[in-house]
Backbone as numpy.savetxt, mean C-alpha at the origin, in Angstrom:
# Nx Ny Nz CAx CAy CAz Cx Cy Cz
29.58 -29.54 51.51 28.27 -28.76 51.08 28.46 -27.23 51.38
29.03 -26.87 52.41 29.27 -25.60 52.56 30.18 -24.77 51.41
31.10 -25.61 50.87 31.89 -25.07 49.89 30.93 -24.89 48.57
30.21 -25.82 48.29 29.29 -25.94 47.17 28.34 -24.73 47.34
27.83 -24.55 48.58 26.92 -23.33 48.75 27.43 -22.13 48.39
28.72 -21.83 48.79 29.40 -20.60 48.58 29.72 -20.40 47.22
29.97 -21.40 46.50 30.22 -21.36 45.23 29.02 -21.03 44.23
28.00 -21.64 44.72 26.71 -21.25 43.88 26.18 -19.79 44.24
26.31 -19.42 45.58 25.92 -18.09 45.75 26.83 -16.94 45.13
28.16 -17.21 45.10 29.09 -16.43 44.52 28.78 -16.24 43.01
28.62 -17.41 42.21 28.45 -17.34 40.83 27.19 -16.65 40.45
26.06 -17.11 41.37 24.67 -16.56 41.08 24.56 -15.12 41.23
25.41 -14.54 42.13 25.29 -13.11 42.25 26.28 -12.28 41.49
27.39 -12.90 40.91 28.26 -12.27 40.13 27.91 -11.73 38.81
26.89 -12.55 38.18 26.36 -12.25 36.80 25.66 -10.90 36.80
24.64 -10.74 37.64 23.98 -9.46 37.54 24.80 -8.22 37.96
25.77 -8.87 39.09 26.61 -7.58 39.57 27.48 -7.06 38.51
28.10 -8.06 37.66 28.95 -7.61 36.49 28.19 -6.95 35.55
27.05 -7.30 35.24 26.10 -6.68 34.27 25.77 -5.24 34.74
25.54 -5.09 36.06 25.27 -3.76 36.57 26.39 -2.86 36.51
27.50 -3.57 36.89 28.81 -2.65 36.85 29.03 -2.23 35.31
28.86 -3.06 34.43 29.11 -2.64 32.97 28.31 -1.45 32.65
26.84 -1.60 33.14 25.80 -0.66 32.73 26.26 0.68 33.31
26.70 0.65 34.67 27.09 1.91 35.49 28.25 2.49 34.71
29.33 1.65 34.38 30.46 2.18 33.72 30.25 2.81 32.33
29.11 2.25 31.58 28.86 2.89 30.31 28.13 4.26 30.60
27.19 4.42 31.58 26.50 5.44 31.92 27.44 6.54 32.39
28.39 6.20 33.24 29.40 7.18 33.70 30.31 7.62 32.68
30.64 6.55 31.75 31.34 7.26 30.67 30.59 8.21 29.66
29.54 8.04 29.42 28.74 8.97 28.57 28.45 10.22 29.40
28.37 10.06 30.69 28.15 11.33 31.60 29.25 12.14 31.79
30.33 11.37 31.80 31.59 12.20 31.90 32.28 12.77 30.54
31.56 12.34 29.39 32.06 12.68 28.18 31.60 14.19 27.84
32.43 15.07 27.83 32.04 16.53 27.61 31.75 16.80 26.14
31.92 15.91 25.14 31.61 15.92 23.87 30.36 15.35 23.30
29.63 14.96 24.40 28.23 14.28 24.05 27.34 15.07 23.44
27.40 16.48 23.70 26.35 17.24 23.20 26.99 18.14 21.81
28.25 17.72 21.53 28.96 18.50 20.52 28.94 17.55 19.30
29.02 16.12 19.54 29.19 15.29 18.49 27.78 15.00 17.91
28.00 14.57 16.59 26.63 13.93 15.96 25.70 15.04 15.39
26.11 16.13 15.22 25.27 17.21 14.62 24.65 16.99 13.34
25.55 16.36 12.51 25.08 16.03 11.11 24.07 15.06 11.23
24.28 14.05 11.95 23.12 13.06 12.18 21.92 13.68 12.75
22.06 14.56 13.61 20.81 15.29 14.06 20.23 16.00 13.09
20.83 16.82 12.30 20.35 17.53 11.19 19.48 16.62 10.23
20.23 15.42 9.83 19.56 14.54 8.86 18.27 14.20 9.51
18.24 13.93 10.78 17.00 13.27 11.35 15.85 14.36 11.42
16.22 15.65 11.66 15.12 16.73 11.55 14.66 16.88 10.23
15.58 16.88 9.18 15.20 16.92 7.77 14.38 15.93 7.40
14.72 14.60 7.83 13.72 13.50 7.40 12.46 13.80 8.11
12.29 14.26 9.25 11.01 14.49 10.06 10.24 15.47 9.19
10.83 16.45 8.83 10.22 17.52 8.03 9.68 16.98 6.52
10.43 16.26 5.93 9.86 15.74 4.64 8.80 14.93 4.83
8.75 13.99 5.91 7.53 13.18 6.16 6.22 14.15 6.55
6.64 14.98 7.31 5.68 15.97 7.92 4.91 16.69 6.88
5.85 17.43 6.03 5.33 18.48 5.06 5.54 17.78 3.66
5.21 16.63 3.53 5.40 16.10 2.10 4.50 16.65 0.90
3.31 16.99 1.51 2.33 17.73 0.43 2.85 19.05 0.00
3.85 19.77 0.57 4.42 20.98 0.32 5.68 20.71 -0.73
6.06 19.49 -0.88 7.09 19.32 -1.94 6.53 19.49 -3.26
7.12 20.38 -4.14 6.46 20.69 -5.35 6.64 19.52 -6.43
5.63 19.64 -7.26 5.81 18.70 -8.43 6.31 19.38 -9.76
6.64 20.59 -9.59 7.06 21.47 -10.79 8.37 20.79 -11.48
9.18 20.20 -10.60 10.43 19.62 -11.07 10.36 18.10 -10.98
10.18 17.39 -12.10 10.21 16.00 -12.14 9.20 15.18 -11.19
8.03 15.99 -10.88 6.88 15.22 -10.20 7.64 14.78 -8.75
8.56 15.60 -8.25 9.28 15.06 -7.06 8.36 14.77 -5.93
7.39 15.67 -5.71 6.36 15.48 -4.64 5.74 14.13 -4.68
5.09 13.92 -5.97 4.55 12.44 -6.17 5.43 11.30 -5.86
6.65 11.44 -6.32 7.58 10.31 -6.18 7.82 10.23 -4.72
8.01 11.16 -3.98 8.33 11.17 -2.43 7.12 10.34 -1.79
5.90 10.89 -2.28 4.51 10.21 -1.65 4.42 8.90 -2.00
4.83 8.36 -3.16 4.68 7.02 -3.46 5.39 6.09 -2.72
6.70 6.50 -2.15 7.23 5.53 -1.36 7.52 6.15 0.05
6.63 6.96 0.43 6.66 7.79 1.75 6.91 6.67 2.93
6.15 5.72 3.05 6.36 4.85 4.21 7.76 4.28 4.36
8.55 4.27 3.35 9.84 3.64 3.41 10.81 4.66 3.88
10.59 5.71 4.14 11.28 6.76 4.73 11.66 6.43 6.18
10.80 5.61 6.89 10.93 5.00 8.03 12.20 4.22 8.18
12.68 3.43 7.10 13.64 2.59 7.20 14.94 3.39 7.79
15.12 4.87 7.45 16.18 5.61 7.68 16.23 5.78 9.33
15.14 5.70 9.93 15.19 5.97 11.42 16.11 4.89 12.12
16.05 3.60 11.94 16.95 2.90 12.73 18.42 3.06 12.47
18.62 3.33 11.08 20.07 3.60 10.69 20.63 5.00 11.23
19.75 5.84 11.50 20.10 7.18 12.02 20.41 6.85 13.70
19.61 5.90 14.15 19.67 5.59 15.64 20.95 4.77 15.78
21.50 3.95 14.97 22.87 3.20 15.02 23.95 4.18 14.86
23.70 5.18 14.16 24.75 6.26 13.89 24.96 7.16 15.05
23.79 7.47 15.73 23.83 8.22 16.98 24.54 7.54 17.98
24.37 6.34 18.11 24.89 5.39 19.18 26.42 5.29 18.98
26.76 4.94 17.74 28.39 4.94 17.29 28.83 6.23 17.69
28.32 7.35 17.42 28.83 8.55 17.60 28.84 9.11 18.96
28.11 8.38 19.84 27.94 8.57 21.19 27.51 10.10 21.40
26.34 10.31 20.74 25.91 11.70 20.66 24.34 11.67 21.24
24.24 12.45 22.39 22.96 12.66 23.06 21.89 13.54 22.06
22.62 14.58 21.66 21.84 15.32 20.80 21.18 14.66 19.58
21.93 13.72 18.90 21.57 12.99 17.91 20.37 11.88 18.27
20.63 11.22 19.28 19.65 10.31 19.94 18.37 11.11 20.23
18.33 12.31 20.66 17.04 13.04 20.87 16.61 13.40 19.49
17.26 13.91 18.53 16.75 14.23 17.10 16.14 13.01 16.59
16.76 11.79 16.61 16.29 10.60 15.92 14.66 10.37 16.45
14.47 10.76 17.84 13.19 10.51 18.14 12.06 11.33 17.51
12.42 12.35 16.76 11.33 13.17 15.99 10.89 12.46 14.80
11.83 12.08 13.87 11.15 11.24 12.78 10.61 10.08 13.17
10.96 9.38 14.20 10.21 8.11 14.67 8.99 8.40 15.23
8.67 9.54 15.83 7.34 9.93 16.09 6.47 10.32 15.00
7.01 11.08 14.10 6.29 11.46 12.89 5.85 10.21 12.18
6.69 9.29 11.96 6.43 8.15 11.12 5.38 7.28 11.64
5.47 7.20 13.12 4.51 6.39 13.92 2.94 7.13 13.72
3.09 8.40 13.80 1.85 9.15 13.57 1.19 8.92 12.16
1.91 8.85 11.25 1.59 8.83 9.77 1.28 7.34 9.55
2.07 6.47 9.84 2.05 5.04 9.31 1.95 4.13 10.47
1.63 4.51 11.70 1.59 3.42 12.76 0.59 2.49 12.51
-0.56 2.94 11.78 -1.69 2.02 11.51 -1.14 0.77 10.67
-0.07 0.85 9.76 0.33 -0.22 9.03 0.91 -1.33 10.11
1.00 -1.06 11.22 1.67 -2.05 12.11 0.32 -2.72 12.79
-0.86 -2.31 12.53 -1.90 -2.90 13.32 -2.87 -3.69 12.50
-3.74 -4.42 13.06 -4.69 -5.29 12.23 -5.97 -4.56 12.50
-6.67 -4.14 11.40 -7.84 -3.43 11.53 -9.09 -4.28 10.94
-8.64 -5.60 10.66 -9.64 -6.54 10.10 -10.87 -6.75 11.01
-12.03 -6.59 10.49 -13.09 -6.92 11.19 -13.94 -8.22 10.70
-15.10 -8.48 11.09 -15.73 -9.58 10.61 -17.15 -9.23 10.00
-17.69 -10.20 9.44 -19.03 -9.96 8.65 -18.88 -9.55 7.31
-19.76 -8.69 6.82 -19.89 -8.44 5.43 -20.56 -9.15 4.56
-21.06 -8.90 3.40 -21.90 -9.68 2.50 -21.47 -9.48 1.00
-20.32 -8.98 0.92 -19.75 -9.02 -0.58 -18.20 -9.14 -0.60
-17.65 -9.94 -1.27 -16.22 -10.23 -1.41 -15.85 -9.68 -2.79
-14.86 -8.79 -2.77 -14.33 -8.30 -4.08 -12.91 -8.34 -4.27
-12.63 -8.56 -5.52 -10.93 -8.89 -5.72 -10.40 -8.13 -7.08
-9.19 -7.68 -7.21 -8.87 -7.04 -8.39 -7.43 -7.55 -8.52
-6.97 -7.70 -9.87 -5.57 -8.19 -10.25 -5.26 -7.69 -11.52
-4.18 -7.04 -11.53 -3.38 -6.72 -12.79 -2.67 -7.87 -13.07
-3.10 -8.68 -14.15 -2.74 -10.09 -14.37 -1.32 -10.02 -15.26
-0.83 -8.96 -15.77 0.31 -8.74 -16.48 0.06 -9.29 -17.98
0.30 -8.39 -19.04 0.16 -8.87 -20.35 1.03 -9.95 -20.79
2.28 -10.05 -20.05 3.12 -11.18 -20.48 3.03 -12.28 -19.47
1.99 -12.50 -18.90 1.77 -13.71 -18.01 1.72 -14.83 -18.72
2.63 -15.88 -18.33 2.82 -17.15 -19.02 1.83 -18.15 -18.56
1.07 -17.81 -17.63 0.03 -18.96 -17.21 -1.12 -18.09 -16.97
-2.11 -17.58 -17.72 -3.32 -16.90 -17.51 -4.30 -17.96 -16.81
-4.26 -18.99 -17.32 -5.27 -19.96 -16.78 -5.13 -20.37 -15.34
-3.83 -20.66 -15.11 -3.48 -20.79 -13.55 -3.82 -19.55 -12.66
-3.51 -18.23 -13.26 -3.73 -17.00 -12.66 -5.24 -16.93 -12.28
-6.14 -17.26 -13.28 -7.62 -17.10 -13.17 -8.03 -18.01 -12.09
-7.54 -19.26 -12.16 -7.92 -20.21 -11.02 -7.58 -19.82 -9.55
-6.32 -19.16 -9.44 -5.81 -18.78 -8.15 -6.94 -17.53 -7.66
-7.29 -16.68 -8.57 -8.09 -15.47 -8.21 -9.55 -15.99 -7.80
-9.99 -16.88 -8.52 -11.25 -17.50 -8.23 -11.37 -18.31 -7.13
-10.13 -18.78 -6.62 -10.10 -19.65 -5.44 -10.18 -18.59 -4.27
-10.10 -17.32 -4.46 -10.29 -16.40 -3.26 -11.53 -16.28 -2.70
-12.57 -16.82 -3.52 -13.89 -16.77 -3.01 -14.68 -15.43 -3.28
-13.98 -14.58 -4.06 -14.67 -13.38 -4.38 -15.99 -13.52 -5.13
-17.06 -12.51 -4.90 -17.96 -12.58 -5.64 -18.06 -11.77 -6.93
-17.17 -10.80 -6.87 -16.76 -9.94 -8.03 -15.43 -9.78 -8.13
-14.86 -10.06 -9.46 -13.52 -9.98 -9.72 -13.17 -9.08 -10.96
-12.20 -8.16 -10.73 -11.75 -7.27 -11.79 -10.39 -7.59 -12.20
-10.12 -7.72 -13.52 -8.86 -8.05 -14.15 -8.35 -6.96 -15.02
-7.08 -6.62 -14.95 -6.50 -5.37 -15.84 -5.38 -5.94 -16.51
-4.98 -5.24 -17.56 -3.82 -5.63 -18.50 -4.11 -6.97 -19.14
-5.51 -6.95 -19.76 -5.81 -8.23 -20.50 -5.49 -8.01 -21.97
-5.02 -8.94 -22.63 -4.61 -8.92 -24.10 -5.77 -9.78 -24.79
-5.92 -9.55 -26.10 -6.69 -10.13 -26.95 -6.64 -11.64 -26.90
-5.39 -12.11 -26.88 -5.15 -13.61 -26.90 -5.52 -14.20 -25.67
-5.35 -13.39 -24.67 -5.50 -14.16 -23.18 -7.03 -13.88 -22.76
-7.74 -13.16 -23.35 -9.08 -13.02 -22.75 -9.84 -14.27 -23.01
-9.96 -15.08 -23.89 -10.51 -16.40 -24.21 -10.11 -17.34 -23.02
-8.95 -17.29 -22.69 -8.35 -18.22 -21.66 -8.98 -17.89 -20.29
-8.98 -16.54 -19.97 -9.69 -16.19 -18.67 -11.27 -16.41 -18.74
-11.85 -16.24 -19.75 -13.32 -16.43 -19.86 -13.55 -17.90 -19.55
-12.71 -18.77 -20.21 -13.04 -20.23 -20.02 -12.53 -20.55 -18.60
-11.64 -20.22 -18.08 -11.04 -20.71 -16.70 -12.07 -20.07 -15.51
-12.79 -18.95 -15.83 -13.66 -18.25 -14.80 -15.11 -18.58 -14.95
-15.50 -19.26 -16.25 -16.91 -19.23 -16.66 -17.55 -20.32 -15.51
-16.90 -21.25 -14.95 -17.57 -22.15 -13.97 -17.96 -21.32 -12.81
-17.19 -20.52 -12.33 -17.39 -19.76 -11.00 -18.23 -18.50 -11.23
-18.10 -17.77 -12.39 -18.69 -16.57 -12.55 -19.60 -16.57 -13.78
-20.97 -16.43 -13.53 -21.88 -16.58 -14.60 -22.07 -15.28 -15.55
-21.46 -14.15 -14.95 -21.54 -13.04 -15.76 -20.28 -12.26 -15.79
-20.04 -11.63 -17.08 -18.81 -11.09 -17.05 -18.90 -9.95 -18.44
-17.99 -9.10 -18.40 -17.93 -8.07 -19.48 -16.41 -7.60 -19.58
-15.96 -7.41 -20.80 -14.64 -7.03 -21.09 -14.74 -5.83 -21.92
-13.88 -4.82 -21.60 -13.80 -3.66 -22.41 -12.47 -3.17 -22.59
-11.84 -3.26 -23.66 -10.37 -2.99 -24.03 -9.54 -3.75 -23.11
-8.69 -3.54 -22.28 -7.70 -4.26 -21.45 -8.29 -4.54 -20.11
-9.55 -4.12 -19.74 -9.87 -4.47 -18.44 -11.31 -5.31 -18.54
-11.65 -5.95 -17.37 -12.83 -6.91 -17.50 -13.28 -7.07 -16.03
-14.58 -7.26 -15.92 -15.16 -7.65 -14.62 -15.93 -9.14 -14.63
-15.64 -9.85 -13.69 -16.41 -11.16 -13.73 -17.23 -11.22 -12.49
-18.48 -11.59 -12.38 -19.33 -11.50 -11.26 -20.29 -12.76 -11.13
-20.62 -13.01 -10.00 -21.59 -14.16 -9.59 -23.22 -13.48 -9.82
-23.09 -12.15 -9.96 -24.55 -11.54 -9.91 -24.66 -10.71 -11.34
-25.76 -10.64 -11.69 -26.00 -9.98 -12.93 -25.50 -8.48 -13.19
-25.01 -8.39 -14.44 -24.42 -6.95 -14.89 -25.50 -6.24 -15.80
-25.38 -4.88 -15.65 -26.20 -4.05 -16.68 -25.56 -2.73 -16.69
-26.04 -2.00 -17.72 -25.40 -0.63 -18.08 -24.00 -0.76 -18.11
-23.34 -1.45 -18.65 -21.98 -1.69 -18.82 -21.40 -0.75 -19.97
-20.53 0.14 -19.67 -19.88 1.09 -20.57 -18.59 1.43 -20.52
-17.82 1.83 -21.39 -16.41 2.25 -21.15 -16.38 3.65 -20.45
-15.26 3.93 -19.64 -15.09 5.24 -19.05 -13.92 5.82 -19.79
-14.26 6.93 -20.30 -13.24 7.81 -20.97 -12.09 8.35 -19.99
-11.01 7.80 -19.90 -9.85 8.45 -19.06 -8.79 9.13 -19.99
-9.24 9.67 -21.08 -8.39 10.43 -21.97 -7.07 9.83 -22.54
-7.21 8.51 -22.94 -6.38 7.75 -23.42 -6.36 7.52 -24.92
-7.53 7.50 -25.32 -7.69 7.18 -26.78 -8.03 5.65 -27.14
-8.02 4.91 -26.02 -8.38 3.52 -26.04 -8.86 3.21 -24.63
-9.67 2.03 -24.61 -10.37 1.54 -23.37 -9.40 0.95 -22.38
-9.32 1.70 -21.18 -8.61 1.01 -20.00 -9.46 1.08 -18.66
-10.69 1.64 -18.97 -11.52 1.68 -17.68 -12.99 1.41 -18.13
-13.79 0.97 -17.25 -15.26 0.61 -17.53 -16.04 0.80 -16.35
-17.41 0.85 -16.63 -18.13 1.00 -15.46 -19.46 0.07 -15.59
-19.98 -0.55 -14.70 -21.11 -1.41 -14.81 -21.91 -1.52 -13.61
-23.02 -1.93 -13.53 -24.10 -2.09 -12.40 -24.06 -3.63 -11.98
-23.76 -3.80 -10.79 -23.83 -5.19 -10.37 -24.98 -5.35 -9.38
-26.05 -6.28 -9.63 -27.19 -6.47 -8.87 -27.09 -7.39 -8.02
-26.66 -7.11 -6.91 -26.50 -8.04 -5.78 -27.86 -8.30 -4.98
-27.84 -9.39 -4.18 -29.13 -9.60 -3.23 -29.34 -8.33 -2.47
-28.42 -7.39 -2.07 -28.83 -6.26 -1.31 -29.05 -5.08 -2.15
-29.17 -5.18 -3.50 -29.32 -4.01 -4.25 -28.20 -3.60 -5.36
-28.58 -2.71 -6.16 -27.53 -2.27 -7.28 -26.21 -1.60 -6.51
-25.11 -1.89 -7.20 -23.98 -1.37 -6.75 -23.06 -0.93 -8.05
-22.68 0.31 -8.19 -21.98 0.70 -9.26 -20.41 0.28 -9.11
-20.03 -0.53 -10.17 -18.54 -0.96 -10.19 -17.94 -0.21 -11.25
-16.61 0.32 -10.72 -15.53 0.83 -11.76 -14.43 -0.09 -11.73
-13.89 -0.27 -12.98 -12.62 -0.97 -12.99 -11.69 -0.10 -13.92
-10.50 0.16 -13.54 -9.75 1.04 -14.07 -8.20 0.62 -14.11
-7.54 0.89 -15.12 -6.10 0.72 -15.18 -5.38 2.02 -15.65
-4.91 2.86 -14.68 -4.47 4.16 -15.13 -3.13 4.03 -15.68
-2.53 4.94 -16.62 -1.47 4.82 -17.27 -0.14 4.61 -16.37
0.93 3.87 -16.86 2.16 3.60 -16.01 2.86 4.79 -15.82
3.62 4.90 -14.84 4.62 6.04 -14.48 6.05 5.33 -14.59
7.01 6.38 -14.88 8.28 5.88 -15.04 9.18 6.88 -14.22
10.31 6.29 -13.62 11.32 7.30 -12.88 12.49 7.29 -13.96
12.75 8.54 -14.48 13.89 8.72 -15.55 14.81 9.77 -14.88
16.19 9.56 -15.23 17.13 10.37 -14.91 17.12 11.80 -15.45
16.57 12.01 -16.76 16.49 13.16 -17.25 15.10 13.98 -17.08
14.24 12.99 -16.58 12.65 13.78 -16.45 12.18 13.55 -15.06
12.80 12.85 -14.36 12.11 12.59 -13.04 11.11 11.66 -13.01
10.04 11.82 -12.31 8.90 10.98 -12.19 7.85 11.43 -13.18
7.82 10.57 -14.46 6.98 10.88 -15.40 5.64 10.54 -15.17
4.61 11.30 -14.85 3.30 10.73 -14.55 2.18 11.76 -14.91
2.42 12.51 -15.97 1.45 13.57 -16.44 0.25 12.90 -16.98
0.47 11.83 -17.84 -0.70 11.16 -18.41 -1.52 10.28 -17.49
-0.83 9.70 -16.53 -1.46 9.14 -15.37 -2.42 10.23 -14.54
-1.83 11.40 -14.26 -2.47 12.41 -13.54 -3.80 12.76 -14.34
-3.62 12.97 -15.71 -4.84 13.32 -16.37 -5.92 12.25 -16.40
-5.38 10.99 -16.57 -6.50 9.90 -16.32 -7.19 9.85 -15.16
-6.43 10.17 -14.13 -6.90 10.09 -12.66 -8.11 11.14 -12.63
-7.88 12.44 -13.18 -8.74 13.41 -13.02 -10.05 13.07 -13.75
-9.82 12.43 -14.87 -10.95 12.15 -15.60 -11.74 10.94 -14.89
-11.06 10.01 -14.27 -11.72 9.04 -13.67 -12.52 9.63 -12.45
-11.85 10.58 -11.71 -12.64 11.18 -10.73 -13.70 11.91 -11.06
-13.84 12.65 -12.20 -15.02 13.29 -12.77 -16.18 12.24 -12.99
-15.78 11.01 -13.55 -16.87 9.95 -13.79 -17.47 9.56 -12.50
-16.63 9.28 -11.60 -17.11 8.80 -10.26 -18.07 9.79 -9.59
-17.48 11.00 -9.78 -18.24 12.23 -9.21 -19.74 12.23 -9.75
-19.78 11.92 -11.00 -21.05 12.04 -11.84 -22.03 10.79 -11.62
-21.48 9.67 -10.92 -22.11 8.50 -10.80 -23.69 8.71 -10.03
-24.80 8.12 -10.57 -25.95 8.35 -10.01 -26.29 7.31 -8.73
-25.62 6.12 -8.74 -25.92 5.28 -7.68 -24.98 5.75 -6.35
-25.66 5.50 -5.30 -24.93 5.98 -4.15 -23.75 5.04 -3.57
-23.93 3.63 -3.92 -23.02 2.66 -3.71 -21.95 2.50 -4.76
-20.67 2.68 -4.63 -19.87 2.53 -5.65 -18.49 1.81 -5.11
-17.92 0.92 -5.99 -16.87 0.21 -5.70 -15.73 0.50 -6.90
-14.70 0.75 -6.62 -13.63 1.14 -7.68 -12.35 0.12 -7.36
-12.17 -0.83 -8.36 -11.13 -1.77 -8.51 -10.21 -1.51 -9.60
-8.79 -1.70 -9.37 -7.93 -1.50 -10.43 -6.56 -1.23 -9.94
-5.82 -1.05 -10.87 -4.43 -0.68 -10.82 -4.38 0.77 -11.13
-4.18 1.60 -10.21 -4.11 3.12 -10.31 -2.79 3.65 -10.46
-1.68 2.74 -10.53 -0.27 3.22 -10.67 -0.09 4.35 -9.69
-0.52 4.32 -8.61 -0.23 5.42 -7.59 -0.74 5.04 -6.33
-0.23 5.49 -5.17 -0.60 5.25 -3.82 -1.71 6.15 -3.20
-2.40 5.81 -2.28 -3.43 6.65 -1.58 -2.64 7.88 -0.92
-1.27 7.93 -0.95 -0.62 9.24 -0.63 -0.40 10.15 -1.71
-0.42 9.78 -2.86 0.09 10.49 -3.87 -1.16 11.54 -4.33
-0.71 12.82 -4.12 -1.62 13.88 -4.29 -2.33 13.91 -5.76
-1.55 13.26 -6.72 -2.03 13.31 -8.04 -3.35 12.58 -8.29
-3.55 11.72 -7.24 -4.87 10.91 -7.30 -5.92 11.34 -6.62
-5.74 12.77 -6.22 -6.80 13.20 -5.11 -8.15 13.33 -5.87
-8.42 13.57 -7.14 -9.65 13.46 -7.77 -10.37 12.27 -7.32
-9.69 11.21 -7.15 -10.36 9.77 -6.76 -10.39 9.71 -5.35
-9.10 9.87 -4.67 -8.96 9.39 -3.30 -9.75 10.52 -2.41
-9.98 11.62 -2.86 -10.84 12.49 -1.95 -12.22 12.15 -1.77
-12.68 11.32 -2.72 -14.07 10.87 -2.72 -14.37 9.53 -2.18
-13.40 8.69 -1.94 -13.68 7.36 -1.79 -12.62 6.81 -0.69
-12.98 5.77 -0.18 -12.16 5.10 1.15 -11.42 4.06 0.62
-10.10 3.66 0.99 -9.49 2.65 0.71 -9.79 1.48 1.72
-10.28 0.37 1.18 -10.59 -0.77 2.16 -9.11 -1.17 2.95
-8.02 -1.04 2.33 -6.81 -1.37 3.06 -6.62 -0.37 4.23
-6.89 0.95 3.97 -6.72 1.90 5.14 -7.69 1.72 6.21
-8.85 1.42 5.64 -10.00 1.36 6.63 -9.99 0.05 7.51
-9.68 -1.14 6.75 -10.04 -2.40 7.40 -8.86 -3.43 7.03
-7.77 -3.02 6.74 -6.61 -3.90 6.23 -5.73 -4.47 7.43
-4.91 -5.36 7.19 -3.85 -5.81 8.06 -2.55 -5.73 7.29
-1.67 -4.99 7.97 -0.33 -4.87 7.50 -0.11 -3.73 6.43
0.74 -3.79 5.69 0.98 -2.75 4.66 0.07 -2.88 3.47
-0.17 -3.96 2.87 -0.96 -4.24 1.92 -0.46 -3.86 0.60
1.10 -3.87 0.54 1.71 -3.52 -0.60 1.48 -4.55 -1.71
1.35 -4.31 -2.96 1.13 -5.14 -4.02 2.04 -5.03 -5.24
3.06 -4.26 -5.14 3.73 -4.25 -6.45 5.25 -3.80 -5.90
6.34 -4.51 -6.56 6.36 -5.62 -7.36 6.18 -7.02 -6.49
5.43 -7.97 -7.34 5.09 -9.11 -6.60 6.24 -9.76 -5.76
7.40 -9.80 -6.47 8.64 -10.53 -5.75 8.83 -9.88 -4.35
8.88 -8.55 -4.40 9.29 -7.70 -3.13 8.28 -6.64 -3.04
7.13 -6.69 -2.57 6.25 -5.46 -2.78 6.78 -4.29 -2.07
6.67 -3.06 -2.72 7.06 -1.82 -2.10 6.14 -0.85 -2.02
5.12 -0.91 -2.76 4.00 0.04 -2.85 2.77 -0.56 -3.12
1.55 0.05 -2.72 0.40 -0.49 -3.01 -0.34 0.37 -3.97
-0.01 -0.08 -5.26 -0.54 0.80 -6.31 -1.93 0.10 -6.96
-2.29 -1.08 -6.50 -3.44 -1.63 -6.81 -4.46 -1.33 -5.71
-5.67 -0.86 -6.08 -6.62 -0.28 -5.16 -7.90 -1.10 -5.08
-8.49 -1.18 -4.00 -9.90 -1.27 -3.79 -10.53 -0.26 -3.03
-11.37 0.56 -3.68 -11.98 1.73 -3.02 -13.34 1.73 -2.95
-13.93 2.20 -1.97 -15.48 2.30 -1.92 -16.18 3.55 -1.46
-17.33 3.80 -1.91 -18.12 5.01 -1.56 -19.54 4.57 -1.17
-20.10 4.93 -0.06 -21.37 4.41 0.36 -21.45 2.96 0.70
-20.22 2.37 1.11 -20.13 0.96 1.22 -19.00 0.68 2.60
-19.37 -0.06 3.46 -18.62 -0.22 4.57 -17.56 -1.22 4.48
-16.24 -0.91 4.49 -15.16 -1.97 4.35 -15.20 -2.76 5.78
-15.08 -4.18 5.54 -14.88 -4.84 6.77 -13.59 -5.47 6.78
-12.96 -5.89 5.80 -11.67 -6.49 5.88 -10.95 -6.33 4.53
-9.55 -6.30 4.44 -8.84 -6.21 3.15 -7.50 -6.92 3.30
-7.11 -7.50 2.10 -5.86 -8.36 2.33 -5.39 -8.67 0.95
-4.02 -9.04 1.00 -3.38 -9.43 -0.36 -3.55 -10.89 -0.61
-3.62 -11.41 -1.75 -3.65 -12.85 -2.10 -2.31 -13.40 -2.60
-2.26 -14.60 -2.49 -0.79 -15.13 -2.70 -0.59 -14.78 -4.34
0.87 -14.71 -4.54 1.47 -14.42 -5.92 1.04 -15.39 -6.87
0.81 -14.88 -8.08 0.33 -15.51 -9.30 1.58 -15.48 -10.22
1.11 -15.63 -11.59 2.23 -15.33 -12.66 2.26 -14.03 -13.04
1.75 -13.12 -12.34 1.95 -11.53 -12.55 2.98 -11.09 -11.68
3.52 -9.79 -12.27 4.22 -9.02 -11.41 3.64 -8.14 -10.33
2.26 -8.29 -10.19 1.49 -7.58 -9.25 0.79 -8.75 -8.35
0.58 -8.39 -7.10 -0.14 -9.43 -6.31 -1.57 -9.07 -6.38
-2.41 -9.96 -6.41 -3.90 -9.70 -6.48 -4.49 -9.31 -5.00
-5.37 -8.56 -4.76 -5.79 -7.98 -3.66 -7.38 -8.29 -3.50
-7.92 -8.30 -2.28 -9.24 -8.67 -2.10 -9.66 -7.87 -0.90
-11.00 -7.73 -0.76 -11.68 -7.04 0.45 -13.15 -7.76 0.66
-13.55 -7.60 1.80 -14.79 -7.89 2.24 -15.54 -6.54 2.54
-16.81 -6.42 2.10 -17.51 -5.26 2.44 -18.93 -5.41 2.83
-19.56 -4.52 3.50 -20.96 -4.59 4.05 -21.55 -3.57 3.15
-22.76 -4.23 2.45 -23.55 -3.18 1.59 -24.86 -2.71 2.55
């Protein structure tokens, strides 16, 4: 028994002792390394530049290839570089690089730390949803059923084709008594619609509309919009001038709205960070930003990298906001619960 006791005691104490010894040796090795403050200067410089890009993204000019808007579209993804720089700093055994990496980490958390939290509330009296259904959708009927299953009281659809509209109308008729389609966008509602009209977003054809939805809590102005697509080209950069002009026109229409309660649903082909959408985003709140959970990225559906589909409100209180399951589209549908 005495021998067993001694064996247990020895083995039980040697584990932590060996671990402590290894840690002390590692610390002593770093402490005794005279190059610890001289190595990793390149890694440190990259970390500082990364922090400056995130902190002063609004100052990146759009004069060359709309570089500022391109950066702002994928701005949250710059945080992926922080752990990579941390690994490089450790490999280089550089104290100055480790300290420098803290700077972009702190900046990213300050800008996007809210993406890691759940801001979802409870209550609300109106559920809305929007979905770019994709003109090439092979299963419009199934997509319509999926969106209706969300329980939304009001649903906006974008990228409708002439051949698919009757399919969506048939699939949604049982759930939504009222609907209106204008050009490639449409709105389906459980409550009456009135004053429906196209919104001129300077395209020459209809990709935006406005209507009044008479809810049990009163009238609410609903806007549905699908702003022009953007492209990233090697010879032209981020081509978004047409999208930007349409955003300005949409912002003017919303500013002229007479009703105090406004909901905007649609594919804006831009994120809330993109300065080019300021005519709209400066007036309205994003339900995802105010009451969402997680990133809320909606495109591309297979691996969402950006939230270019938006639910925005004015004079209405966001309660919760979320993404719906993938359909036959290349976008995810999104939904929100608001309080009127």
